[in-house]
C-alpha positions as CSV (number, residue, x, y, z in Angstrom):
1,M,96.2,131.3,124.9
2,I,93.5,130.5,122.0
3,R,96.3,129.8,119.6
4,K,98.0,127.2,121.8
5,T,94.8,125.7,122.5
6,F,93.8,125.6,118.8
7,A,97.2,124.2,118.1
8,A,96.9,121.3,120.8
9,I,93.6,120.2,119.4
10,A,95.0,120.3,115.8
11,L,98.0,118.2,116.7
12,C,95.7,115.6,118.7
13,A,93.4,115.5,115.6
14,V,96.3,114.8,113.5
15,I,97.6,112.1,115.8
16,S,94.1,110.5,116.2
17,S,93.8,110.3,112.5
18,C,97.0,108.7,112.1
19,K,96.4,106.0,114.7
20,N,93.0,105.3,113.1
21,E,94.7,104.7,109.7
22,R,96.9,102.3,111.3
23,R,94.2,100.4,113.5
24,Y,93.3,97.8,110.9
25,D,96.8,97.7,108.9
26,R,96.8,93.9,109.2
27,I,93.4,93.4,107.7
28,E,94.5,96.1,105.0
29,N,97.5,94.2,104.0
30,A,95.4,91.2,103.3
31,K,93.1,92.7,101.0
32,W,94.7,91.2,98.0
33,L,92.6,87.9,99.0
34,I,89.4,89.8,97.9
35,G,87.9,88.3,94.7
36,R,86.7,84.9,93.2
37,W,89.4,82.3,92.8
38,E,89.1,79.1,90.8
39,N,90.8,76.2,89.9
40,D,89.1,73.6,87.3
41,S,90.5,70.1,86.9
42,R,89.3,66.8,86.0
43,A,88.5,65.8,89.6
44,G,86.3,69.0,89.9
45,K,86.2,72.8,90.6
46,L,87.9,74.4,93.5
47,V,86.6,77.9,94.3
48,E,87.3,80.5,97.0
49,E,85.5,83.8,97.2
50,W,86.4,86.6,99.6
51,S,84.9,90.1,100.2
52,T,85.2,92.9,102.7
53,F,82.6,92.5,105.5
54,N,83.7,95.6,107.7
55,D,86.9,97.6,108.6
56,S,88.4,94.6,110.7
57,M,87.0,91.3,108.9
58,I,87.2,89.9,105.4
59,I,84.8,87.0,104.9
60,G,84.8,84.2,102.5
61,S,83.9,80.6,101.4
62,G,85.4,77.7,99.9
63,M,83.9,74.8,98.1
64,F,84.8,71.7,95.7
65,V,82.4,70.7,93.3
66,T,82.3,67.6,91.0
67,G,79.8,67.6,88.4
68,T,76.7,69.2,90.2
69,D,77.6,67.9,93.6
70,T,79.4,70.2,96.2
71,V,81.7,67.9,97.9
72,F,83.2,70.0,100.3
73,S,82.3,73.7,101.6
74,E,83.6,75.8,104.3
75,D,82.9,79.3,105.8
76,L,86.3,81.3,106.0
77,W,86.9,84.6,107.4
78,L,90.1,86.9,108.5
79,E,89.4,88.8,111.8
80,Q,91.7,91.6,113.2
81,H,91.5,92.2,116.9
82,G,94.2,94.6,118.1
83,D,97.5,93.8,116.4
84,S,96.6,90.3,115.7
85,L,94.8,88.7,112.6
86,S,93.3,85.4,112.7
87,Y,92.0,82.9,110.0
88,F,88.9,81.0,110.9
89,A,87.4,78.2,109.1
90,K,84.2,76.2,109.6
91,V,83.6,73.1,108.1
92,Y,80.1,71.7,108.8
93,G,80.4,68.1,110.2
94,Q,83.9,68.7,111.3
95,N,84.9,70.0,114.6
96,N,81.5,69.6,115.8
97,S,80.7,72.4,113.3
98,R,82.6,74.9,115.2
99,K,84.9,77.4,113.7
100,V,88.7,76.7,114.2
101,E,91.3,79.6,114.8
102,F,94.7,79.9,113.1
103,K,96.6,82.8,114.3
104,M,98.8,84.7,112.0
105,T,102.5,83.9,112.6
106,S,104.0,85.8,109.7
107,S,103.1,87.7,106.7
108,T,104.8,90.0,103.8
109,K,103.3,91.9,101.1
110,D,102.1,88.8,99.2
111,Q,102.2,85.9,101.7
112,M,100.4,85.1,105.1
113,V,100.9,82.3,107.4
114,F,98.4,81.2,110.0
115,E,99.1,78.4,112.5
116,N,97.0,76.4,115.0
117,P,99.5,73.8,116.5
118,T,96.7,72.1,118.6
119,H,94.6,71.4,115.5
120,D,95.0,67.8,113.9
121,F,95.1,68.8,110.3
122,P,95.7,71.1,109.0
123,N,97.6,73.1,111.6
124,K,99.3,75.5,109.2
125,I,97.7,77.3,106.5
126,V,99.8,79.5,103.9
127,Y,98.4,82.1,101.4
128,R,100.6,83.3,98.7
129,H,99.6,85.9,96.0
130,V,101.6,85.3,92.9
131,Q,100.7,87.7,89.9
132,D,97.0,86.6,89.1
133,S,97.2,83.4,91.4
134,L,96.4,82.3,94.7
135,I,98.3,79.6,96.1
136,A,97.1,77.9,99.4
137,D,99.1,75.1,101.1
138,V,97.8,73.4,104.1
139,S,99.8,71.1,106.4
140,G,100.0,69.2,109.5
141,V,99.9,65.5,110.5
142,S,97.2,63.4,109.2
143,K,96.9,59.6,110.3
144,G,100.4,60.0,112.1
145,Q,102.0,61.1,108.8
146,P,103.1,64.7,107.9
147,K,100.9,65.7,105.1
148,T,100.8,68.9,102.6
149,E,98.0,69.8,100.4
150,H,98.5,72.4,97.6
151,F,95.7,74.3,96.0
152,A,96.5,76.8,93.1
153,M,93.7,78.9,91.8
154,K,93.4,81.9,89.4
155,K,91.4,85.1,89.8
156,K,88.3,85.3,88.0
């Protein structure tokens, strides 16, 4: 009887630990995003920086600097709830300074696609990891016209 009880407890512990390992698998698969990414151009410097916040969240920030002026900045985060992963962006002065959610619609080992069809621009954000580069494409409709912006950054 004791052996059967011990075996049942051990089996439950193994099953439980396997479930916990998969609990935050979507955020784990996005950890290639962590680090500082930059692109220097004649127009200025684009920077995105990402770090682990906890088991279910990666936080980040993005900015574009021209000379000594920060022309654009945003708070970013990826957050896993259950089996879904969402990308949030908060740009002060836009959307009443509230965060906007984009839900993951697809992913591979080196790409994540997030969409929010009700948002004006962008309504689709694609992150790709290519060797030592991060490529972000944002697309949607702006002033009634389809628009895509392409941002390529190197890991620093």
